[in-house]
C-alpha distance (Angstrom), angle and dihedral (degrees) to the residues before:
residue distance angle dihedral
M1 . . .
K2 3.81 . .
E3 3.80 118.7 .
I4 3.81 124.5 -156.8
S5 3.80 123.7 -169.2
F6 3.80 115.7 -150.4
Q7 3.79 121.2 -170.5
L8 3.79 111.0 -148.1
K9 3.80 114.4 -144.1
E10 3.82 97.1 -178.3
D11 3.81 131.6 47.1
F12 3.82 91.4 -91.6
I13 3.80 144.8 -14.1
P14 3.82 125.1 -141.7
L15 3.80 111.3 -109.3
I16 3.81 96.5 -119.5
Q17 3.81 90.8 51.3
L18 3.80 90.7 50.9
L19 3.80 91.5 52.3
K20 3.81 90.1 49.6
Y21 3.84 96.3 44.5
T22 3.81 93.5 49.1
G23 3.80 91.8 50.1
V24 3.80 93.8 -117.8
A25 3.83 88.1 119.5
D26 3.81 124.3 39.1
S27 3.81 92.8 -140.7
G28 3.77 143.4 -6.4
A29 3.81 89.7 -92.8
H30 3.80 90.7 52.8
A31 3.82 90.5 48.7
S32 3.78 90.2 49.8
K33 3.81 91.4 52.5
M34 3.81 90.8 49.6
V35 3.80 90.7 54.8
Q36 3.82 94.1 43.8
S37 3.82 90.7 49.5
G38 3.80 91.7 57.8
D39 3.81 94.4 -114.2
V40 3.82 96.1 128.3
L41 3.79 128.8 83.3
S42 3.79 122.8 -168.9
N43 3.80 114.0 -161.0
G44 3.80 88.9 -19.5
H45 3.82 95.9 -50.3
L46 3.80 129.1 104.7
E47 3.80 109.7 -99.4
T48 3.80 118.7 -158.3
R49 3.82 99.5 163.2
K50 3.81 110.5 102.5
R51 3.80 91.5 -161.9
Y52 3.81 93.8 48.2
K53 3.80 107.0 147.3
V54 3.79 108.6 -122.9
V55 3.82 111.5 -154.5
K56 3.80 137.0 -176.3
G57 3.79 112.0 -66.3
D58 3.82 94.4 29.9
T59 3.79 122.1 126.8
I60 3.80 119.4 -152.2
Q61 3.80 121.0 -164.7
I62 3.80 128.5 -166.2
D63 3.81 115.8 174.7
Q64 3.83 104.7 -55.7
I65 3.83 95.2 -13.8
I66 3.80 123.6 96.9
I67 3.81 121.2 -168.6
K68 3.80 114.9 -162.3
I69 3.80 116.2 -161.7
S70 3.78 119.9 -146.2
């Protein structure tokens, strides 16, 4: 399993932007499709909201990739 650490500089980041910025998704459209397909977990729960506000302390999982937000 691959782990990515992402340091948040604002209060939050929309989920699709996070997936794009970390390189998990090739583009915003790709990130959107990942979320719509039910491939994304936020803190262990299925996340289907593309504009979900990811905050410090959250953990996002896509397949074998974990993104930890600090």
